[in-house]
N, CA, C, O and the ligand as a Tripos MOL2 file, in Angstrom:
@<TRIPOS>MOLECULE
protein
  249   247    63     0     0
PROTEIN
NO_CHARGES

@<TRIPOS>ATOM
      1 N         -56.3780  -21.8400  -95.6000 N.3       1 MET1
      2 CA        -56.2750  -21.0150  -94.3810 C.3       1 MET1
      3 C         -56.3530  -21.9070  -93.1410 C.2       1 MET1
      4 O         -57.2800  -22.7060  -93.0040 O.2       1 MET1
      5 N         -55.4030  -21.7730  -92.2630 N.am      2 SER2
      6 CA        -55.4290  -22.5650  -91.0340 C.3       2 SER2
      7 C         -56.1700  -21.8040  -89.9480 C.2       2 SER2
      8 O         -56.4560  -20.6140  -90.0800 O.2       2 SER2
      9 N         -56.4710  -22.5110  -88.8850 N.am      3 ASP3
     10 CA        -57.1720  -21.8770  -87.7720 C.3       3 ASP3
     11 C         -56.3820  -20.7170  -87.1870 C.2       3 ASP3
     12 O         -56.9560  -19.7770  -86.6370 O.2       3 ASP3
     13 N         -55.0410  -20.7890  -87.3110 N.am      4 ALA4
     14 CA        -54.2050  -19.7490  -86.7140 C.3       4 ALA4
     15 C         -54.4060  -18.3970  -87.3950 C.2       4 ALA4
     16 O         -54.0920  -17.3560  -86.8190 O.2       4 ALA4
     17 N         -54.9340  -18.4140  -88.6290 N.am      5 ASP5
     18 CA        -55.1560  -17.1640  -89.3410 C.3       5 ASP5
     19 C         -56.4520  -16.4770  -88.9190 C.2       5 ASP5
     20 O         -56.6830  -15.3090  -89.2310 O.2       5 ASP5
     21 N         -57.2810  -17.2150  -88.2140 N.am      6 LEU6
     22 CA        -58.5750  -16.6520  -87.8250 C.3       6 LEU6
     23 C         -58.4700  -15.9150  -86.4990 C.2       6 LEU6
     24 O         -57.7030  -16.3180  -85.6240 O.2       6 LEU6
     25 N         -59.2380  -14.8360  -86.3420 N.am      7 PRO7
     26 CA        -59.2860  -14.2070  -85.0300 C.3       7 PRO7
     27 C         -59.8360  -15.2110  -84.0330 C.2       7 PRO7
     28 O         -60.7190  -16.0010  -84.3650 O.2       7 PRO7
     29 N         -59.3230  -15.1840  -82.8300 N.am      8 SER8
     30 CA        -59.8080  -16.1520  -81.8470 C.3       8 SER8
     31 C         -61.2540  -15.8500  -81.4810 C.2       8 SER8
     32 O         -61.7190  -14.7160  -81.5940 O.2       8 SER8
     33 N         -61.9380  -16.8720  -81.0490 N.am      9 LEU9
     34 CA        -63.3350  -16.7170  -80.6420 C.3       9 LEU9
     35 C         -63.4440  -15.6990  -79.5120 C.2       9 LEU9
     36 O         -64.4210  -14.9550  -79.4220 O.2       9 LEU9
     37 N         -62.4240  -15.6750  -78.6480 N.am     10 VAL10
     38 CA        -62.4330  -14.7270  -77.5340 C.3      10 VAL10
     39 C         -62.4420  -13.2970  -78.0580 C.2      10 VAL10
     40 O         -63.1570  -12.4430  -77.5360 O.2      10 VAL10
     41 N         -61.6340  -13.0370  -79.1070 N.am     11 THR11
     42 CA        -61.5760  -11.6990  -79.6840 C.3      11 THR11
     43 C         -62.9200  -11.3220  -80.2860 C.2      11 THR11
     44 O         -63.3960  -10.2000  -80.1090 O.2      11 THR11
     45 N         -63.5320  -12.2700  -81.0020 N.am     12 ILE12
     46 CA        -64.8370  -12.0060  -81.6130 C.3      12 ILE12
     47 C         -65.8850  -11.7350  -80.5430 C.2      12 ILE12
     48 O         -66.6950  -10.8180  -80.6790 O.2      12 ILE12
     49 N         -65.8670  -12.5320  -79.4790 N.am     13 GLU13
     50 CA        -66.8590  -12.3530  -78.4210 C.3      13 GLU13
     51 C         -66.6580  -11.0260  -77.7070 C.2      13 GLU13
     52 O         -67.6320  -10.3710  -77.3380 O.2      13 GLU13
     53 N         -65.4120  -10.6200  -77.5080 N.am     14 ALA14
     54 CA        -65.1420   -9.3340  -76.8540 C.3      14 ALA14
     55 C         -65.6340   -8.1850  -77.7190 C.2      14 ALA14
     56 O         -66.1880   -7.2110  -77.2090 O.2      14 ALA14
     57 N         -65.4300   -8.2980  -79.0400 N.am     15 THR15
     58 CA        -65.8970   -7.2620  -79.9500 C.3      15 THR15
     59 C         -67.4220   -7.1960  -79.9570 C.2      15 THR15
     60 O         -68.0090   -6.1150  -79.9100 O.2      15 THR15
     61 N         -68.0500   -8.3650  -80.0150 N.am     16 LEU16
     62 CA        -69.5130   -8.4230  -80.0100 C.3      16 LEU16
     63 C         -70.0670   -7.8160  -78.7330 C.2      16 LEU16
     64 O         -71.0640   -7.0940  -78.7520 O.2      16 LEU16
     65 N         -69.4090   -8.1190  -77.6250 N.am     17 ASP17
     66 CA        -69.8210   -7.5850  -76.3360 C.3      17 ASP17
     67 C         -69.7440   -6.0520  -76.3580 C.2      17 ASP17
     68 O         -70.6390   -5.3650  -75.8650 O.2      17 ASP17
     69 N         -68.6490   -5.5290  -76.9440 N.am     18 GLY18
     70 CA        -68.4860   -4.0780  -77.0340 C.3      18 GLY18
     71 C         -69.5630   -3.4430  -77.8930 C.2      18 GLY18
     72 O         -70.0760   -2.3720  -77.5650 O.2      18 GLY18
     73 N         -69.9100   -4.1020  -78.9980 N.am     19 VAL19
     74 CA        -70.9590   -3.5880  -79.8890 C.3      19 VAL19
     75 C         -72.2970   -3.5610  -79.1660 C.2      19 VAL19
     76 O         -73.0430   -2.5870  -79.2620 O.2      19 VAL19
     77 N         -72.5980   -4.6410  -78.4370 N.am     20 GLU20
     78 CA        -73.8760   -4.7050  -77.7350 C.3      20 GLU20
     79 C         -73.9720   -3.6250  -76.6660 C.2      20 GLU20
     80 O         -75.0240   -3.0150  -76.4750 O.2      20 GLU20
     81 N         -72.8640   -3.3950  -75.9740 N.am     21 ARG21
     82 CA        -72.8800   -2.3530  -74.9350 C.3      21 ARG21
     83 C         -73.0170   -0.9710  -75.5650 C.2      21 ARG21
     84 O         -73.7070   -0.1050  -75.0270 O.2      21 ARG21
     85 N         -72.3510   -0.7620  -76.7160 N.am     22 ALA22
     86 CA        -72.4530    0.5260  -77.4080 C.3      22 ALA22
     87 C         -73.8940    0.7660  -77.8610 C.2      22 ALA22
     88 O         -74.4080    1.8790  -77.7470 O.2      22 ALA22
     89 N         -74.5420   -0.2830  -78.3750 N.am     23 LEU23
     90 CA        -75.9340   -0.1490  -78.8210 C.3      23 LEU23
     91 C         -76.8590    0.1620  -77.6460 C.2      23 LEU23
     92 O         -77.7750    0.9760  -77.7650 O.2      23 LEU23
     93 N         -76.6130   -0.4880  -76.5220 N.am     24 GLU24
     94 CA        -77.4260   -0.2250  -75.3330 C.3      24 GLU24
     95 C         -77.2860    1.2250  -74.9000 C.2      24 GLU24
     96 O         -78.2660    1.8800  -74.5470 O.2      24 GLU24
     97 N         -76.0450    1.7190  -74.9330 N.am     25 ARG25
     98 CA        -75.7940    3.0960  -74.5160 C.3      25 ARG25
     99 C         -76.3970    4.0630  -75.5280 C.2      25 ARG25
    100 O         -76.8820    5.1340  -75.1650 O.2      25 ARG25
    101 N         -76.3600    3.6740  -76.8060 N.am     26 LEU26
    102 CA        -76.9560    4.5010  -77.8560 C.3      26 LEU26
    103 C         -78.4670    4.6230  -77.6210 C.2      26 LEU26
    104 O         -79.0260    5.7170  -77.7000 O.2      26 LEU26
    105 N         -79.1180    3.4980  -77.3340 N.am     27 ARG27
    106 CA        -80.5710    3.5000  -77.0860 C.3      27 ARG27
    107 C         -80.9110    4.3040  -75.8390 C.2      27 ARG27
    108 O         -81.9330    4.9890  -75.7930 O.2      27 ARG27
    109 N         -80.0550    4.2190  -74.8340 N.am     28 ALA28
    110 CA        -80.3190    4.9190  -73.5780 C.3      28 ALA28
    111 C         -79.9440    6.3960  -73.6570 C.2      28 ALA28
    112 O         -80.2170    7.1570  -72.7290 O.2      28 ALA28
    113 N         -79.3120    6.8060  -74.7730 N.am     29 GLY29
    114 CA        -78.9030    8.1990  -74.9210 C.3      29 GLY29
    115 C         -77.6090    8.5230  -74.1970 C.2      29 GLY29
    116 O         -77.2920    9.6910  -73.9670 O.2      29 GLY29
    117 N         -76.8530    7.4730  -73.8320 N.am     30 ASP30
    118 CA        -75.6110    7.6770  -73.0850 C.3      30 ASP30
    119 C         -74.3710    7.4350  -73.9360 C.2      30 ASP30
    120 O         -73.2640    7.3400  -73.4060 O.2      30 ASP30
    121 N         -74.5490    7.3330  -75.2570 N.am     31 TYR31
    122 CA        -73.4430    6.9270  -76.1180 C.3      31 TYR31
    123 C         -72.2400    7.8490  -75.9970 C.2      31 TYR31
    124 O         -71.0990    7.3910  -76.0430 O.2      31 TYR31
    125 N         -72.4880    9.1460  -75.8420 N.am     32 ARG32
    126 CA        -71.3760   10.0960  -75.7970 C.3      32 ARG32
    127 C         -70.9370   10.3980  -74.3690 C.2      32 ARG32
    128 O         -70.2310   11.3770  -74.1260 O.2      32 ARG32
    129 N         -71.3490    9.5680  -73.4380 N.am     33 ARG33
    130 CA        -70.9600    9.7780  -72.0490 C.3      33 ARG33
    131 C         -70.1020    8.6330  -71.5270 C.2      33 ARG33
    132 O         -70.2830    7.4750  -71.9050 O.2      33 ARG33
    133 N         -69.1550    8.9840  -70.6400 N.am     34 CYS34
    134 CA        -68.3040    7.9770  -70.0210 C.3      34 CYS34
    135 C         -69.1520    7.0380  -69.1680 C.2      34 CYS34
    136 O         -69.9840    7.4890  -68.3810 O.2      34 CYS34
    137 N         -68.9360    5.7250  -69.3260 N.am     35 ALA35
    138 CA        -69.7030    4.7420  -68.5680 C.3      35 ALA35
    139 C         -69.3420    4.7840  -67.0860 C.2      35 ALA35
    140 O         -70.1110    4.3090  -66.2500 O.2      35 ALA35
    141 N         -68.1780    5.3490  -66.7520 N.am     36 GLU36
    142 CA        -67.7340    5.3730  -65.3610 C.3      36 GLU36
    143 C         -68.1820    6.6380  -64.6390 C.2      36 GLU36
    144 O         -68.7070    6.5640  -63.5280 O.2      36 GLU36
    145 N         -67.9790    7.8060  -65.2650 N.am     37 CYS37
    146 CA        -68.2140    9.0690  -64.5570 C.3      37 CYS37
    147 C         -69.3170    9.9100  -65.1980 C.2      37 CYS37
    148 O         -69.7000   10.9390  -64.6410 O.2      37 CYS37
    149 N         -69.8390    9.4910  -66.3640 N.am     38 GLY38
    150 CA        -70.9080   10.2570  -67.0020 C.3      38 GLY38
    151 C         -70.4220   11.5080  -67.7020 C.2      38 GLY38
    152 O         -71.2200   12.2760  -68.2390 O.2      38 GLY38
    153 N         -69.1140   11.7150  -67.7000 N.am     39 GLY39
    154 CA        -68.5490   12.8740  -68.3860 C.3      39 GLY39
    155 C         -68.6010   12.6870  -69.8900 C.2      39 GLY39
    156 O         -68.7440   11.5630  -70.3710 O.2      39 GLY39
    157 N         -68.4880   13.7720  -70.6360 N.am     40 PRO40
    158 CA        -68.5680   13.6810  -72.0980 C.3      40 PRO40
    159 C         -67.3610   12.9740  -72.6950 C.2      40 PRO40
    160 O         -66.2380   13.1290  -72.2150 O.2      40 PRO40
    161 N         -67.6050   12.1830  -73.7610 N.am     41 LEU41
    162 CA        -66.5160   11.5510  -74.5040 C.3      41 LEU41
    163 C         -66.1040   12.4730  -75.6460 C.2      41 LEU41
    164 O         -66.9330   13.1800  -76.2190 O.2      41 LEU41
    165 N         -64.8090   12.4540  -75.9700 N.am     42 GLU42
    166 CA        -64.3060   13.2630  -77.0710 C.3      42 GLU42
    167 C         -64.7640   12.6780  -78.4070 C.2      42 GLU42
    168 O         -64.7150   11.4640  -78.6080 O.2      42 GLU42
    169 N         -65.2110   13.5510  -79.3240 N.am     43 ALA43
    170 CA        -65.6260   13.0950  -80.6540 C.3      43 ALA43
    171 C         -64.4790   12.3770  -81.3490 C.2      43 ALA43
    172 O         -64.7030   11.3980  -82.0610 O.2      43 ALA43
    173 N         -63.2530   12.8510  -81.1520 N.am     44 ALA44
    174 CA        -62.0870   12.2320  -81.7860 C.3      44 ALA44
    175 C         -61.8880   10.8070  -81.2730 C.2      44 ALA44
    176 O         -61.5060    9.9150  -82.0300 O.2      44 ALA44
    177 N         -62.1520   10.5990  -79.9750 N.am     45 ASP45
    178 CA        -62.0250    9.2560  -79.4040 C.3      45 ASP45
    179 C         -63.0550    8.3190  -80.0020 C.2      45 ASP45
    180 O         -62.7540    7.1620  -80.2960 O.2      45 ASP45
    181 N         -64.2810    8.8190  -80.1840 N.am     46 LEU46
    182 CA        -65.3450    7.9890  -80.7560 C.3      46 LEU46
    183 C         -65.0590    7.6840  -82.2220 C.2      46 LEU46
    184 O         -65.4240    6.6220  -82.7260 O.2      46 LEU46
    185 N         -64.4030    8.6250  -82.9030 N.am     47 GLU47
    186 CA        -64.0530    8.3850  -84.3000 C.3      47 GLU47
    187 C         -62.9910    7.3000  -84.4120 C.2      47 GLU47
    188 O         -63.0540    6.4330  -85.2830 O.2      47 GLU47
    189 N         -62.0030    7.3690  -83.5020 N.am     48 ARG48
    190 CA        -60.9080    6.3970  -83.5170 C.3      48 ARG48
    191 C         -61.4390    5.0080  -83.1480 C.2      48 ARG48
    192 O         -61.0820    4.0090  -83.7720 O.2      48 ARG48
    193 N         -62.2990    4.9630  -82.1190 N.am     49 ASP49
    194 CA        -62.8580    3.6890  -81.6720 C.3      49 ASP49
    195 C         -64.3290    3.8950  -81.3110 C.2      49 ASP49
    196 O         -64.6410    4.3500  -80.2110 O.2      49 ASP49
    197 N         -65.2320    3.5610  -82.2390 N.am     50 PRO50
    198 CA        -66.6640    3.7980  -82.0040 C.3      50 PRO50
    199 C         -67.2130    3.0380  -80.7960 C.2      50 PRO50
    200 O         -68.3140    3.3270  -80.3280 O.2      50 PRO50
    201 N         -66.4490    2.0700  -80.2940 N.am     51 LEU51
    202 CA        -66.9310    1.2850  -79.1580 C.3      51 LEU51
    203 C         -66.3790    1.7980  -77.8380 C.2      51 LEU51
    204 O         -66.6180    1.2050  -76.7860 O.2      51 LEU51
    205 N         -65.6390    2.9000  -77.8940 N.am     52 VAL52
    206 CA        -65.0670    3.4330  -76.6600 C.3      52 VAL52
    207 C         -66.1940    3.7810  -75.6860 C.2      52 VAL52
    208 O         -67.1930    4.3890  -76.0710 O.2      52 VAL52
    209 N         -66.0210    3.3820  -74.4010 N.am     53 ALA53
    210 CA        -67.1140    3.5440  -73.4330 C.3      53 ALA53
    211 C         -66.7410    4.4410  -72.2730 C.2      53 ALA53
    212 O         -67.6050    4.8360  -71.4910 O.2      53 ALA53
    213 N         -65.4440    4.7720  -72.1510 N.am     54 THR54
    214 CA        -65.0340    5.5890  -71.0150 C.3      54 THR54
    215 C         -64.1540    6.7430  -71.4780 C.2      54 THR54
    216 O         -63.5220    6.6720  -72.5320 O.2      54 THR54
    217 N         -64.1210    7.8090  -70.6770 N.am     55 CYS55
    218 CA        -63.3480    8.9940  -71.0250 C.3      55 CYS55
    219 C         -61.8450    8.7320  -70.8850 C.2      55 CYS55
    220 O         -61.4300    7.7030  -70.3500 O.2      55 CYS55
    221 N         -61.0450    9.6720  -71.3690 N.am     56 ALA56
    222 CA        -59.5890    9.5080  -71.3830 C.3      56 ALA56
    223 C         -59.0530    9.2230  -69.9790 C.2      56 ALA56
    224 O         -58.1470    8.4050  -69.8140 O.2      56 ALA56
    225 N         -59.6080    9.8920  -68.9710 N.am     57 ALA57
    226 CA        -59.1300    9.6950  -67.6020 C.3      57 ALA57
    227 C         -59.3280    8.2570  -67.1510 C.2      57 ALA57
    228 O         -58.4480    7.6770  -66.5160 O.2      57 ALA57
    229 N         -60.4820    7.6790  -67.4750 N.am     58 HIS58
    230 CA        -60.7430    6.3050  -67.0530 C.3      58 HIS58
    231 C         -59.9770    5.2930  -67.8790 C.2      58 HIS58
    232 O         -59.5580    4.2600  -67.3570 O.2      58 HIS58
    233 N         -59.7840    5.5760  -69.1820 N.am     59 ARG59
    234 CA        -58.9820    4.6640  -70.0090 C.3      59 ARG59
    235 C         -57.5430    4.6370  -69.5250 C.2      59 ARG59
    236 O         -56.9010    3.5870  -69.5410 O.2      59 ARG59
    237 N         -57.0290    5.7890  -69.0930 N.am     60 ALA60
    238 CA        -55.6460    5.8680  -68.6160 C.3      60 ALA60
    239 C         -55.4480    4.9740  -67.3970 C.2      60 ALA60
    240 O         -54.3580    4.4450  -67.1790 O.2      60 ALA60
    241 N         -56.5090    4.8070  -66.6030 N.am     61 ARG61
    242 CA        -56.4150    3.9540  -65.4230 C.3      61 ARG61
    243 C         -56.4730    2.4850  -65.8020 C.2      61 ARG61
    244 O         -56.1600    1.6160  -64.9880 O.2      61 ARG61
    245 N         -56.8770    2.2030  -67.0510 N.am     62 GLY62
    246 CA        -56.9310    0.8410  -67.5220 C.3      62 GLY62
    247 C         -58.2250    0.1760  -67.0880 C.2      62 GLY62
    248 O         -58.4530   -0.9930  -67.3980 O.2      62 GLY62
    249 ZN        -64.8020    8.9200  -66.9870 Zn       63 ZN63
@<TRIPOS>BOND
     1     1     2 1
     2     2     3 1
     3     3     4 2
     4     3     5 am
     5     5     6 1
     6     6     7 1
     7     7     8 2
     8     7     9 am
     9     9    10 1
    10    10    11 1
    11    11    12 2
    12    11    13 am
    13    13    14 1
    14    14    15 1
    15    15    16 2
    16    15    17 am
    17    17    18 1
    18    18    19 1
    19    19    20 2
    20    19    21 am
    21    21    22 1
    22    22    23 1
    23    23    24 2
    24    23    25 am
    25    25    26 1
    26    26    27 1
    27    27    28 2
    28    27    29 am
    29    29    30 1
    30    30    31 1
    31    31    32 2
    32    31    33 am
    33    33    34 1
    34    34    35 1
    35    35    36 2
    36    35    37 am
    37    37    38 1
    38    38    39 1
    39    39    40 2
    40    39    41 am
    41    41    42 1
    42    42    43 1
    43    43    44 2
    44    43    45 am
    45    45    46 1
    46    46    47 1
    47    47    48 2
    48    47    49 am
    49    49    50 1
    50    50    51 1
    51    51    52 2
    52    51    53 am
    53    53    54 1
    54    54    55 1
    55    55    56 2
    56    55    57 am
    57    57    58 1
    58    58    59 1
    59    59    60 2
    60    59    61 am
    61    61    62 1
    62    62    63 1
    63    63    64 2
    64    63    65 am
    65    65    66 1
    66    66    67 1
    67    67    68 2
    68    67    69 am
    69    69    70 1
    70    70    71 1
    71    71    72 2
    72    71    73 am
    73    73    74 1
    74    74    75 1
    75    75    76 2
    76    75    77 am
    77    77    78 1
    78    78    79 1
    79    79    80 2
    80    79    81 am
    81    81    82 1
    82    82    83 1
    83    83    84 2
    84    83    85 am
    85    85    86 1
    86    86    87 1
    87    87    88 2
    88    87    89 am
    89    89    90 1
    90    90    91 1
    91    91    92 2
    92    91    93 am
    93    93    94 1
    94    94    95 1
    95    95    96 2
    96    95    97 am
    97    97    98 1
    98    98    99 1
    99    99   100 2
   100    99   101 am
   101   101   102 1
   102   102   103 1
   103   103   104 2
   104   103   105 am
   105   105   106 1
   106   106   107 1
   107   107   108 2
   108   107   109 am
   109   109   110 1
   110   110   111 1
   111   111   112 2
   112   111   113 am
   113   113   114 1
   114   114   115 1
   115   115   116 2
   116   115   117 am
   117   117   118 1
   118   118   119 1
   119   119   120 2
   120   119   121 am
   121   121   122 1
   122   122   123 1
   123   123   124 2
   124   123   125 am
   125   125   126 1
   126   126   127 1
   127   127   128 2
   128   127   129 am
   129   129   130 1
   130   130   131 1
   131   131   132 2
   132   131   133 am
   133   133   134 1
   134   134   135 1
   135   135   136 2
   136   135   137 am
   137   137   138 1
   138   138   139 1
   139   139   140 2
   140   139   141 am
   141   141   142 1
   142   142   143 1
   143   143   144 2
   144   143   145 am
   145   145   146 1
   146   146   147 1
   147   147   148 2
   148   147   149 am
   149   149   150 1
   150   150   151 1
   151   151   152 2
   152   151   153 am
   153   153   154 1
   154   154   155 1
   155   155   156 2
   156   155   157 am
   157   157   158 1
   158   158   159 1
   159   159   160 2
   160   159   161 am
   161   161   162 1
   162   162   163 1
   163   163   164 2
   164   163   165 am
   165   165   166 1
   166   166   167 1
   167   167   168 2
   168   167   169 am
   169   169   170 1
   170   170   171 1
   171   171   172 2
   172   171   173 am
   173   173   174 1
   174   174   175 1
   175   175   176 2
   176   175   177 am
   177   177   178 1
   178   178   179 1
   179   179   180 2
   180   179   181 am
   181   181   182 1
   182   182   183 1
   183   183   184 2
   184   183   185 am
   185   185   186 1
   186   186   187 1
   187   187   188 2
   188   187   189 am
   189   189   190 1
   190   190   191 1
   191   191   192 2
   192   191   193 am
   193   193   194 1
   194   194   195 1
   195   195   196 2
   196   195   197 am
   197   197   198 1
   198   198   199 1
   199   199   200 2
   200   199   201 am
   201   201   202 1
   202   202   203 1
   203   203   204 2
   204   203   205 am
   205   205   206 1
   206   206   207 1
   207   207   208 2
   208   207   209 am
   209   209   210 1
   210   210   211 1
   211   211   212 2
   212   211   213 am
   213   213   214 1
   214   214   215 1
   215   215   216 2
   216   215   217 am
   217   217   218 1
   218   218   219 1
   219   219   220 2
   220   219   221 am
   221   221   222 1
   222   222   223 1
   223   223   224 2
   224   223   225 am
   225   225   226 1
   226   226   227 1
   227   227   228 2
   228   227   229 am
   229   229   230 1
   230   230   231 1
   231   231   232 2
   232   231   233 am
   233   233   234 1
   234   234   235 1
   235   235   236 2
   236   235   237 am
   237   237   238 1
   238   238   239 1
   239   239   240 2
   240   239   241 am
   241   241   242 1
   242   242   243 1
   243   243   244 2
   244   243   245 am
   245   245   246 1
   246   246   247 1
   247   247   248 2
@<TRIPOS>SUBSTRUCTURE
     1 MET1         2 RESIDUE 1 A MET
     2 SER2         6 RESIDUE 1 A SER
     3 ASP3        10 RESIDUE 1 A ASP
     4 ALA4        14 RESIDUE 1 A ALA
     5 ASP5        18 RESIDUE 1 A ASP
     6 LEU6        22 RESIDUE 1 A LEU
     7 PRO7        26 RESIDUE 1 A PRO
     8 SER8        30 RESIDUE 1 A SER
     9 LEU9        34 RESIDUE 1 A LEU
    10 VAL10       38 RESIDUE 1 A VAL
    11 THR11       42 RESIDUE 1 A THR
    12 ILE12       46 RESIDUE 1 A ILE
    13 GLU13       50 RESIDUE 1 A GLU
    14 ALA14       54 RESIDUE 1 A ALA
    15 THR15       58 RESIDUE 1 A THR
    16 LEU16       62 RESIDUE 1 A LEU
    17 ASP17       66 RESIDUE 1 A ASP
    18 GLY18       70 RESIDUE 1 A GLY
    19 VAL19       74 RESIDUE 1 A VAL
    20 GLU20       78 RESIDUE 1 A GLU
    21 ARG21       82 RESIDUE 1 A ARG
    22 ALA22       86 RESIDUE 1 A ALA
    23 LEU23       90 RESIDUE 1 A LEU
    24 GLU24       94 RESIDUE 1 A GLU
    25 ARG25       98 RESIDUE 1 A ARG
    26 LEU26      102 RESIDUE 1 A LEU
    27 ARG27      106 RESIDUE 1 A ARG
    28 ALA28      110 RESIDUE 1 A ALA
    29 GLY29      114 RESIDUE 1 A GLY
    30 ASP30      118 RESIDUE 1 A ASP
    31 TYR31      122 RESIDUE 1 A TYR
    32 ARG32      126 RESIDUE 1 A ARG
    33 ARG33      130 RESIDUE 1 A ARG
    34 CYS34      134 RESIDUE 1 A CYS
    35 ALA35      138 RESIDUE 1 A ALA
    36 GLU36      142 RESIDUE 1 A GLU
    37 CYS37      146 RESIDUE 1 A CYS
    38 GLY38      150 RESIDUE 1 A GLY
    39 GLY39      154 RESIDUE 1 A GLY
    40 PRO40      158 RESIDUE 1 A PRO
    41 LEU41      162 RESIDUE 1 A LEU
    42 GLU42      166 RESIDUE 1 A GLU
    43 ALA43      170 RESIDUE 1 A ALA
    44 ALA44      174 RESIDUE 1 A ALA
    45 ASP45      178 RESIDUE 1 A ASP
    46 LEU46      182 RESIDUE 1 A LEU
    47 GLU47      186 RESIDUE 1 A GLU
    48 ARG48      190 RESIDUE 1 A ARG
    49 ASP49      194 RESIDUE 1 A ASP
    50 PRO50      198 RESIDUE 1 A PRO
    51 LEU51      202 RESIDUE 1 A LEU
    52 VAL52      206 RESIDUE 1 A VAL
    53 ALA53      210 RESIDUE 1 A ALA
    54 THR54      214 RESIDUE 1 A THR
    55 CYS55      218 RESIDUE 1 A CYS
    56 ALA56      222 RESIDUE 1 A ALA
    57 ALA57      226 RESIDUE 1 A ALA
    58 HIS58      230 RESIDUE 1 A HIS
    59 ARG59      234 RESIDUE 1 A ARG
    60 ALA60      238 RESIDUE 1 A ALA
    61 ARG61      242 RESIDUE 1 A ARG
    62 GLY62      246 RESIDUE 1 A GLY
    63 ZN63       249 GROUP 0 **** ****
């Protein structure tokens, strides 16, 4: 296996960062709330991506 087959360190660090933020929000009781507006997150969105942190409106804005 060459290095090119491995996920880049940047990708791993971004994923780890997302996990840490999700855990923080879980501990704070904000896991199901948008990090931007505090609105509720859709259960379907959390199922698709458990690390999702913002509601559909904020994700659409990028
Ligand atoms: Zn929002």
